[in-house]
Each structure stands twice: as structure tokens, then as C-alpha cells.
C-alpha positions in Angstrom: 0.0 0.0 0.0 1.6 3.2 -1.1 0.8 6.5 0.6 -0.4 9.2 -1.6 0.9 12.5 -0.3 -0.9 15.5 -1.8 0.5 18.4 0.2 3.7 19.3 2.0 1.8 19.1 5.3 0.9 15.4 4.7 4.5 14.7 3.7 5.8 16.5 6.8 3.4 14.5 9.1 4.5 11.2 7.6 8.1 12.1 7.9 7.8 13.2 11.6 5.8 10.0 12.5 8.4 7.8 10.8 11.3 9.7 12.4 9.8 9.4 15.9 9.0 5.7 15.5 12.5 4.9 14.2 14.2 6.9 17.0 12.0 5.1 19.6 13.0 1.7 18.2 16.7 2.6 18.2 16.5 3.9 21.8 14.7 0.8 22.9 17.3 -1.5 21.3 20.1 0.5 22.8 18.4 0.5 26.2 18.0 -3.3 26.1 21.6 -3.7 25.1 22.8 -1.6 28.0 20.6 -3.4 30.5 21.9 -6.8 29.2 25.5 -5.8 29.2 25.9 -3.6 32.3 22.6 -4.1 34.3 22.2 -0.3 34.2 19.0 1.4 33.1 19.9 4.0 30.5 16.6 5.9 31.1 17.9 6.8 34.6 20.7 9.0 33.2 20.5 12.5 31.9 23.6 12.2 29.7 25.4 9.3 28.0 28.8 10.4 29.6 27.2 9.7 33.1 26.0 6.3 32.0 29.4 5.6 30.4 31.2 6.5 33.7 29.0 4.2 35.7 29.3 1.3 33.2 33.1 1.7 33.3 33.2 1.7 37.1 30.9 -1.4 37.1 32.9 -3.2 34.5 36.3 -2.5 36.0 35.1 -2.9 39.6 36.9 0.3 40.6 36.1 1.7 44.1 36.7 5.4 44.9 37.8 6.5 48.3 36.9 9.8 49.8 40.0 11.4 51.4 39.3 14.1 54.0 42.0 16.4 55.3 
């Protein structure tokens, strides 16, 4: 079934719906991969660098010590 787009508005709506669905699918696959690999929920992080830091610490089992003077 081919979509017949008569106006730029119809084309724009189709493009935006497709874009959002593809982005949601990519995010869900990446999220599932992160949970499977690191047991960390990507949705709980504001930025990818924060997630990456926690994944690195979990993977390397590094523990930080707080030094007080």
C-alpha cells in the first residue's frame, strides 16, 4: 500500500511520525543492550557520559575512596 501525499503538510506529518518511530525503536534496542551488558537502566541517566562512567566503574570494579583532610 503506497501512501499518496498531496501536500507538503501530509509529507511532513508522515516524515515526523516515521522519524519518531525509528528513534524510539533505536533507543529501545540501545536501552535493552545496555541493560543486558551492564545491568544499568539507561533511562535513569541525563547524559550518555554519566551512563558511560557508571558502566566503566561497574565493568572495572573500581572503588573510589573519599579522602578528607
